[in-house]
C-alpha positions as CSV (number, residue, x, y, z in Angstrom):
1,T,0.0,0.0,0.0
2,D,0.9,3.6,-0.5
3,S,2.2,5.0,2.7
4,N,1.2,8.5,1.6
5,K,-2.4,7.7,1.7
6,S,-4.1,8.5,5.0
7,V,-5.4,5.7,7.0
8,R,-9.2,6.3,7.8
9,S,-10.1,5.0,11.2
10,S,-13.4,3.1,11.8
11,V,-14.2,5.5,14.6
12,R,-15.7,8.8,13.3
13,P,-14.5,12.0,14.9
14,R,-16.9,13.7,17.4
15,W,-17.9,16.6,15.1
16,E,-18.9,14.1,12.4
17,R,-21.0,12.1,14.8
18,K,-22.7,15.2,16.0
19,Q,-23.5,16.3,12.4
20,R,-25.0,12.9,11.6
21,Q,-27.2,12.9,14.7
22,Q,-28.5,16.3,13.8
23,Q,-29.3,15.2,10.2
24,N,-31.1,12.1,11.5
25,R,-33.1,14.2,14.0
26,D,-34.3,16.5,11.2
27,R,-35.5,13.6,9.1
28,L,-37.8,12.3,11.9
29,P,-41.5,13.4,11.6
30,L,-41.6,14.2,15.3
31,S,-38.8,15.3,17.4
32,A,-38.2,14.1,20.9
33,S,-39.2,17.5,22.3
34,S,-42.5,17.4,20.4
35,F,-43.1,13.9,21.5
36,N,-42.9,15.0,25.1
37,Q,-45.3,17.9,24.4
38,S,-47.9,15.9,22.5
39,G,-47.7,12.8,24.7
40,G,-47.4,10.3,21.9
41,D,-45.9,9.7,18.5
42,R,-49.0,8.1,16.8
43,F,-52.6,9.1,16.2
44,I,-54.9,6.1,15.9
45,P,-58.5,6.8,14.7
46,N,-61.2,5.6,17.0
47,R,-63.7,3.6,14.9
48,A,-66.3,3.8,17.7
49,G,-66.3,7.6,17.4
50,M,-66.6,7.6,13.6
51,N,-69.5,7.5,11.1
52,V,-67.9,5.1,8.6
53,E,-70.6,5.5,5.9
54,L,-70.5,9.2,6.1
55,S,-66.7,9.2,5.9
56,K,-66.8,7.1,2.7
57,H,-69.4,9.5,1.2
58,M,-67.3,12.5,2.0
59,L,-64.2,10.9,0.5
60,R,-66.0,10.0,-2.7
61,E,-67.4,13.6,-2.9
62,E,-64.0,15.1,-2.5
63,S,-62.5,12.9,-5.2
64,A,-65.4,13.6,-7.6
65,S,-65.1,17.3,-7.1
66,S,-61.3,17.3,-7.6
67,S,-61.6,15.3,-10.9
68,C,-61.2,17.5,-13.9
69,T,-59.9,17.2,-17.5
70,S,-56.5,18.5,-18.6
71,T,-56.1,20.4,-21.9
72,S,-53.1,20.1,-24.3
73,D,-51.5,23.2,-22.8
74,G,-51.5,21.6,-19.3
75,S,-54.4,23.7,-17.9
76,E,-57.3,22.1,-16.1
77,Q,-61.0,22.5,-16.9
78,P,-64.1,21.0,-15.3
79,G,-65.8,17.8,-16.5
80,A,-68.1,17.6,-19.5
81,D,-71.2,17.9,-17.3
82,A,-70.2,21.4,-16.3
83,A,-70.4,22.6,-19.9
84,L,-74.1,21.7,-20.2
85,P,-76.7,24.4,-19.9
86,D,-78.7,24.6,-16.7
87,N,-81.9,23.4,-18.4
88,Q,-80.2,20.1,-19.4
89,K,-78.6,19.4,-16.1
90,V,-80.3,17.1,-13.5
91,V,-79.5,19.6,-10.8
92,S,-78.6,23.2,-11.5
93,D,-75.4,24.7,-10.2
94,A,-77.4,27.0,-7.9
95,N,-79.2,24.1,-6.2
96,K,-76.2,21.7,-5.9
97,G,-75.5,22.6,-2.3
98,E,-79.1,22.1,-1.1
99,Y,-79.3,18.9,-3.2
100,A,-76.2,17.5,-1.6
101,S,-77.5,18.4,1.9
102,R,-80.9,16.7,1.3
103,L,-79.2,13.7,-0.3
104,S,-76.9,13.2,2.7
105,A,-79.8,13.7,5.1
106,A,-81.9,11.1,3.3
107,L,-79.2,8.5,2.9
108,L,-77.0,9.0,6.0
109,G,-79.4,10.5,8.4
110,V,-77.1,13.6,8.9
111,E,-78.6,17.0,8.3
112,D,-75.3,18.8,8.0
113,N,-72.1,16.9,7.3
114,A,-69.9,20.1,7.3
115,N,-69.0,19.6,10.9
116,N,-68.4,15.8,10.6
117,R,-64.8,14.6,10.4
118,I,-63.6,11.7,8.3
119,M,-61.4,10.4,11.1
120,S,-62.2,10.7,14.8
121,F,-59.3,10.3,17.3
122,K,-61.4,10.3,20.5
123,E,-64.8,9.0,21.4
124,K,-67.5,11.1,23.0
125,A,-68.7,9.7,26.3
126,P,-72.1,7.9,25.9
127,A,-75.1,9.7,27.4
128,P,-76.3,8.1,30.7
129,K,-79.6,6.3,30.9
130,G,-82.6,8.0,32.5
131,D,-82.4,6.1,35.7
132,T,-78.6,6.4,36.1
133,V,-77.5,7.8,39.5
134,N,-74.7,10.3,39.4
135,N,-72.6,9.6,42.5
136,L,-70.7,12.8,42.1
137,N,-73.9,14.8,41.8
138,I,-75.2,13.2,45.0
139,L,-71.9,13.9,46.8
140,Y,-71.8,17.6,45.9
141,S,-75.6,18.1,46.4
142,A,-75.2,16.6,49.9
143,S,-72.3,18.9,50.6
144,A,-74.4,21.9,49.5
145,S,-77.4,20.8,51.7
146,A,-75.1,20.3,54.6
147,S,-73.8,23.9,54.3
148,Q,-77.3,25.2,54.0
149,K,-78.2,23.7,57.4
150,K,-76.1,26.4,59.0
151,T,-77.8,29.6,59.9
152,N,-77.6,32.3,57.3
153,S,-75.9,35.0,59.4
154,K,-76.5,37.6,56.7
155,L,-80.3,37.4,57.3
156,V,-80.5,37.0,61.1
157,S,-78.4,38.3,64.0
158,R,-79.5,35.6,66.5
159,Q,-78.3,32.1,67.0
160,I,-80.9,29.5,66.1
161,P,-80.2,26.0,67.7
162,S,-80.3,23.1,65.2
163,A,-81.5,20.6,67.8
164,P,-84.8,20.7,69.6
165,A,-84.9,21.9,73.2
166,R,-87.2,19.0,74.2
167,V,-88.7,15.9,72.7
168,L,-91.9,14.3,73.9
169,D,-93.3,11.0,72.8
170,A,-96.9,11.1,71.5
171,P,-98.0,7.5,71.0
172,D,-101.0,7.0,68.7
173,L,-100.8,10.5,67.1
174,M,-102.7,10.0,63.9
175,D,-100.7,10.4,60.7
176,D,-103.5,12.2,58.8
177,Y,-102.7,15.3,56.8
178,Y,-106.3,16.7,57.0
179,L,-106.6,16.8,60.8
180,N,-105.5,19.5,63.3
181,L,-104.5,17.9,66.5
182,L,-102.3,20.5,68.3
183,S,-103.1,23.8,70.0
184,W,-101.1,25.9,72.6
185,S,-103.1,28.2,74.9
186,D,-102.2,31.6,76.2
187,T,-102.0,30.1,79.7
188,N,-99.1,27.9,78.5
189,V,-101.0,24.6,78.3
190,L,-100.5,22.4,75.2
191,A,-103.5,20.3,74.0
192,V,-102.8,17.3,71.8
193,A,-105.2,14.7,70.6
194,L,-103.9,11.1,70.6
195,A,-106.3,8.7,68.9
196,N,-109.6,9.3,70.7
197,T,-108.2,11.0,73.8
198,V,-107.2,14.6,74.5
199,Y,-104.2,15.3,76.8
200,L,-103.1,18.6,78.3
201,W,-99.4,19.2,79.0
202,N,-98.5,22.2,81.2
203,A,-95.3,23.6,79.8
204,A,-94.4,25.4,83.0
205,S,-94.8,22.6,85.5
206,G,-94.6,19.5,83.2
207,D,-97.9,18.1,84.5
208,I,-99.9,15.9,82.2
209,Q,-103.6,15.7,82.4
210,E,-106.1,13.5,80.5
211,L,-109.0,15.7,79.6
212,C,-111.5,13.5,77.7
213,T,-111.9,10.3,75.7
214,Y,-114.3,10.2,72.8
215,E,-116.4,7.1,72.1
216,E,-118.8,6.7,69.2
217,G,-121.1,3.8,70.0
218,G,-119.3,0.5,69.3
219,S,-117.1,2.0,66.5
220,T,-113.4,1.2,66.7
221,D,-112.6,4.1,64.3
222,A,-113.8,6.9,66.7
223,H,-111.1,9.5,67.1
224,I,-110.5,13.2,67.9
225,S,-110.1,15.1,64.6
226,S,-109.3,18.7,65.8
227,V,-108.6,20.8,68.8
228,A,-108.4,24.6,69.4
229,W,-108.1,26.8,72.5
230,V,-110.3,29.8,72.9
231,Q,-108.4,33.0,72.2
232,E,-108.2,34.6,75.6
233,G,-108.2,33.0,79.1
234,G,-107.3,29.5,78.1
235,A,-110.2,28.1,80.1
236,H,-112.2,26.5,77.2
237,L,-111.1,24.0,74.5
238,A,-113.1,23.1,71.4
239,V,-112.8,19.5,70.4
240,G,-113.9,18.2,67.0
241,T,-114.8,14.5,66.7
242,S,-115.0,11.9,63.9
243,G,-118.8,11.7,64.4
244,G,-119.5,15.3,63.3
245,K,-120.0,16.7,66.9
246,T,-118.1,19.6,68.3
247,Q,-117.6,19.5,72.0
248,L,-116.8,22.5,74.3
249,W,-114.8,21.7,77.4
250,D,-114.0,23.6,80.6
251,V,-110.4,22.5,81.3
252,H,-110.3,23.8,84.9
253,A,-113.4,21.8,85.9
254,C,-112.6,19.0,83.4
255,K,-116.2,19.2,82.4
256,Q,-118.0,19.1,79.0
257,L,-120.1,22.2,78.7
258,R,-122.0,21.3,75.5
259,S,-121.9,19.3,72.3
260,M,-122.8,21.1,69.1
261,D,-124.0,19.4,65.9
262,G,-124.3,20.7,62.4
263,H,-122.0,18.3,60.5
264,S,-122.6,14.9,59.0
265,D,-119.0,13.8,59.0
266,R,-115.8,14.4,61.0
267,V,-114.9,17.9,62.1
268,S,-111.3,18.3,60.8
269,S,-110.7,22.0,61.5
270,V,-111.8,24.5,64.1
271,A,-111.0,28.2,64.6
272,W,-112.1,30.8,67.2
273,N,-113.2,34.4,66.7
274,R,-114.1,35.6,70.2
275,H,-117.5,34.0,70.9
276,I,-117.8,32.5,67.3
277,L,-116.5,29.0,66.8
278,S,-116.0,28.1,63.1
279,T,-115.9,24.4,62.2
280,G,-114.9,22.7,58.9
281,S,-115.9,19.2,58.1
282,R,-115.4,16.4,55.6
283,D,-119.1,17.1,54.6
284,T,-117.6,20.2,52.7
285,N,-119.4,22.7,54.9
286,I,-118.3,25.4,57.4
287,V,-120.6,26.0,60.4
288,Q,-120.5,29.2,62.5
289,H,-121.4,28.5,66.1
290,D,-122.3,31.2,68.6
291,V,-121.3,29.4,71.9
292,R,-123.2,32.0,74.0
293,V,-126.7,30.9,72.8
294,A,-128.7,27.7,72.8
295,R,-129.3,27.8,69.0
296,H,-125.6,27.9,68.3
297,N,-125.7,27.4,64.5
298,V,-125.9,31.0,63.1
299,A,-124.5,30.4,59.6
300,T,-123.5,27.6,57.2
301,L,-120.9,28.4,54.6
302,S,-120.8,26.2,51.5
303,A,-118.2,26.8,48.7
304,H,-115.9,23.8,48.9
305,G,-116.3,20.6,47.0
306,Q,-114.3,18.4,49.3
307,E,-113.1,18.3,53.0
308,V,-112.4,21.6,54.7
309,C,-109.0,20.9,56.3
310,G,-107.9,24.4,57.2
311,L,-109.5,27.4,59.0
312,A,-108.0,30.6,60.3
313,W,-109.5,33.9,61.4
314,S,-107.6,37.1,60.6
315,N,-106.1,38.9,63.6
316,D,-108.8,41.7,63.5
317,G,-111.5,39.1,63.3
318,E,-112.9,40.5,60.0
319,V,-112.0,37.7,57.5
320,L,-112.1,33.9,57.7
321,A,-109.8,31.9,55.5
322,S,-110.8,28.4,54.6
323,G,-108.8,25.8,52.7
324,G,-110.0,22.5,51.3
325,N,-109.0,19.2,49.7
326,D,-110.5,20.6,46.5
327,N,-107.4,22.9,46.1
328,L,-109.6,25.9,46.8
329,L,-108.9,28.8,49.1
330,C,-111.9,31.0,50.2
331,L,-112.0,34.3,52.1
332,W,-115.3,35.0,54.0
333,D,-116.5,38.3,55.5
334,A,-117.4,38.1,59.2
335,S,-120.1,40.7,58.7
336,S,-122.0,38.6,56.1
337,S,-125.6,38.4,57.2
338,S,-127.3,36.7,54.2
339,S,-129.0,33.4,54.5
340,R,-126.6,31.9,51.9
341,P,-123.3,33.9,52.2
342,E,-120.8,33.8,49.4
343,P,-117.0,34.0,49.8
344,R,-115.4,37.4,49.2
345,F,-112.7,35.7,47.1
346,K,-112.2,32.2,45.7
347,M,-108.6,31.4,44.8
348,T,-107.8,28.4,42.6
349,D,-104.0,28.9,42.2
350,H,-103.0,25.9,44.4
351,Q,-102.7,22.5,42.7
352,A,-103.3,20.4,45.9
353,A,-105.1,20.5,49.2
354,V,-104.8,23.8,51.1
355,K,-104.4,23.1,54.8
356,A,-101.6,25.4,56.0
357,L,-103.0,28.9,56.7
358,A,-101.4,31.7,58.7
359,W,-102.2,35.4,59.0
360,S,-99.3,37.8,59.3
361,P,-99.0,39.7,62.6
362,H,-97.0,42.4,60.9
363,E,-99.3,43.3,57.9
364,R,-103.0,43.5,58.3
365,H,-104.3,41.9,55.1
366,L,-101.4,39.5,54.5
367,L,-102.3,35.8,54.4
368,A,-99.8,32.9,53.8
369,T,-101.1,29.5,52.5
370,G,-99.4,26.2,51.8
371,G,-100.3,23.5,49.3
372,G,-100.0,19.7,49.5
373,T,-97.8,17.2,47.7
374,A,-98.8,18.1,44.1
375,D,-98.4,21.8,44.8
376,R,-95.5,22.3,47.3
377,C,-95.9,26.1,47.2
378,I,-96.2,28.8,49.8
379,K,-98.3,31.6,48.5
380,F,-99.0,35.0,49.9
381,W,-102.3,36.9,49.3
382,S,-103.8,40.2,50.0
383,S,-107.2,39.6,51.6
384,Q,-108.2,43.2,50.7
385,T,-107.9,42.7,46.9
386,G,-107.6,38.9,46.5
387,A,-104.3,39.4,44.6
388,L,-101.5,36.8,44.7
389,L,-98.5,38.7,46.0
390,N,-95.8,36.0,45.8
391,S,-95.4,32.2,45.4
392,I,-92.4,30.0,46.2
393,D,-91.9,26.3,45.4
394,T,-90.5,24.6,48.6
395,G,-89.9,21.2,46.9
396,S,-92.1,19.2,49.3
397,Q,-95.6,19.0,50.8
398,V,-96.4,22.1,53.0
399,C,-98.2,20.9,56.2
400,A,-98.2,23.9,58.5
401,L,-97.2,27.6,58.7
402,Q,-96.4,29.9,61.6
403,W,-95.3,33.5,61.6
404,N,-92.5,34.9,63.8
405,P,-94.3,37.5,66.1
406,F,-91.0,39.5,66.4
407,E,-89.6,39.5,62.9
408,K,-90.9,39.3,59.4
409,E,-90.2,35.6,59.1
410,I,-92.3,32.5,58.5
411,L,-91.8,28.9,59.5
412,S,-93.0,26.0,57.4
413,S,-93.2,22.3,58.1
414,H,-92.9,19.7,55.3
415,G,-93.4,16.1,54.4
416,Y,-91.7,13.7,52.1
417,A,-88.8,13.4,51.4
418,R,-86.9,15.2,54.2
419,N,-89.6,16.0,56.8
420,Q,-87.9,19.3,57.6
421,I,-88.9,22.6,59.1
422,C,-87.8,25.7,57.2
423,L,-87.5,29.3,58.4
424,W,-87.9,31.9,55.6
425,K,-87.2,35.6,55.5
426,Y,-90.2,37.6,54.3
427,P,-90.7,39.1,51.7
428,S,-87.5,37.9,50.0
429,M,-88.2,34.3,50.9
430,A,-84.6,33.6,51.4
431,K,-84.1,30.4,53.5
432,I,-82.6,31.2,56.9
433,K,-82.5,27.8,58.6
434,E,-83.5,24.2,58.2
435,L,-84.4,22.1,61.2
436,E,-84.3,18.3,60.9
437,G,-85.0,15.5,63.3
438,H,-88.5,14.2,62.5
439,T,-88.6,10.9,60.6
440,S,-92.1,11.4,59.3
441,R,-94.0,14.4,57.8
442,V,-94.4,17.3,60.2
443,L,-98.1,17.7,60.3
444,H,-98.7,20.4,63.0
445,L,-97.0,23.5,64.4
446,A,-98.0,25.7,67.4
447,T,-96.3,28.7,68.9
448,S,-95.9,29.3,72.7
449,P,-97.7,32.2,74.3
450,D,-94.4,34.1,74.7
451,G,-93.8,33.7,71.0
452,G,-90.3,32.2,71.4
453,T,-90.8,28.5,71.1
454,V,-92.5,26.4,68.4
455,V,-93.7,22.8,68.9
456,S,-93.9,20.4,66.0
457,A,-95.9,17.2,65.9
458,A,-95.2,14.5,63.2
459,G,-96.3,11.2,62.1
460,D,-93.4,9.6,63.9
461,E,-95.4,10.1,67.1
462,T,-93.1,12.7,68.7
463,L,-93.4,16.4,69.7
464,R,-90.3,18.5,69.3
465,F,-89.8,22.0,70.8
466,W,-87.7,24.4,68.8
467,E,-86.4,27.7,70.2
468,V,-86.5,29.3,66.7
469,F,-88.4,32.6,67.3
470,C,-86.6,33.7,70.5
471,P,-86.0,37.5,70.4
472,P,-82.3,38.5,70.7
473,S,-82.6,39.7,74.3
474,K,-84.0,36.3,75.4
475,S,-81.4,33.5,75.4
476,K,-83.2,31.0,77.5
477,S,-86.9,30.1,77.8
478,A,-86.6,29.3,81.5
479,D,-90.1,30.7,82.2
480,M,-91.5,28.4,79.5
481,Y,-90.4,25.1,81.0
482,G,-89.8,26.1,84.6
483,S,-86.4,26.4,86.2
484,G,-84.4,25.4,89.2
485,S,-84.6,22.3,91.4
486,G,-88.4,22.4,91.3
487,V,-88.5,20.8,87.8
488,P,-90.1,17.3,88.1
489,S,-88.3,14.3,86.7
490,K,-90.9,13.9,83.9
491,L,-89.5,17.1,82.4
492,S,-86.3,15.3,81.3
493,W,-85.1,16.0,77.7
494,T,-87.2,13.1,76.4
495,S,-90.5,12.3,78.0
496,Q,-93.9,10.8,77.2
497,I,-97.1,12.7,76.8
498,R,-99.1,9.9,78.5
């Protein structure tokens, strides 16, 4: 060999190796850096996310539109069909777009294929079935409801306890939406009807007294259907029965003063207006009783088509509100003297039975009403004009309503599914507080004579006392339940009404 020729080593110098690596990197379709950014080096179409028939149609359409004839000079011109006049073409040039759209809609079931892609690289999540339960939705909604249980401090300045101050067992309390079995007198005595017996519970001393037991011949279905204390004095209690009789009792003497007829079916609602006792029945009538005279039946009001389950006199005693199972709300004038009086107003806005009735202590002509399961609304009315002022859907059956005597707030009790008690700010109807604890629908509410405590009665056969209306200056209701060592043992946190 020629010694002048340089010997080339098999090992390439470093600069040459670097140059080759750079050239090889430039030839790759994706560099290493772009691989890291995109997360992959291949794109694989997802057949499940593709409309194969539509893709074939679009491919053929694109190839057909791109096909054209070439002239001798190398220029391109459209096919022979384009040279035909419009009157000889199957579809004119102006209508080709509409024709293609209609053809694809008829053949492929796609109205507009402009937004469809030939290749899909990711599949859209399938729509859930109608009965599918979204666990995340339940989780977050539960968290939201848990936060709503806290008192809205922006609406109230007082602390509202979430737990009841006292719980009493009330065995045999009837779970009937249309009855009114609870009343609290201005002498601080609570009357509650359990099956066919009326019991009196003295909230100050804790004493329990059995007032009366109703028996209707040999009937096993005899029961007390309504109770209501006289407005002042707390000495007399009206008791409505399943046999259509209304009894008047002197609670101090434990003596029945009289029994008044006028109904052919159970008396499910009663309301006092001084010496006038109004009774509503399942026979659809309202009877006005003057308890001072022997011929007590002074008027019969007939406007409802089904059971009258709610009665409430306005605070000035001028208007009687009645609600029925026929979804009807009626307002009656107290001064009506005709033989067949007609209601001042008849409201048909509710879509279910109207049992919950409450007159505002703050505005003279303001009435709040609550509807049953199919309605679920609290509505506010002007008794002067009959106008519907406001309506709010609560989401569940409205069983009872009570106004706060100190603030413009209203308390509502509900049925399925949560059996809660809600406190609302009026007139915004912002929810202030939710009280839970009952395991069945909360059928009745009553307010203590001092206005601070509300008792609730439910189908779970319990009475729960809530310090929800306490004024800011009153932290404890010691006067309500008694205080000191004189409290008897039966006034423990949980007790039994009989």
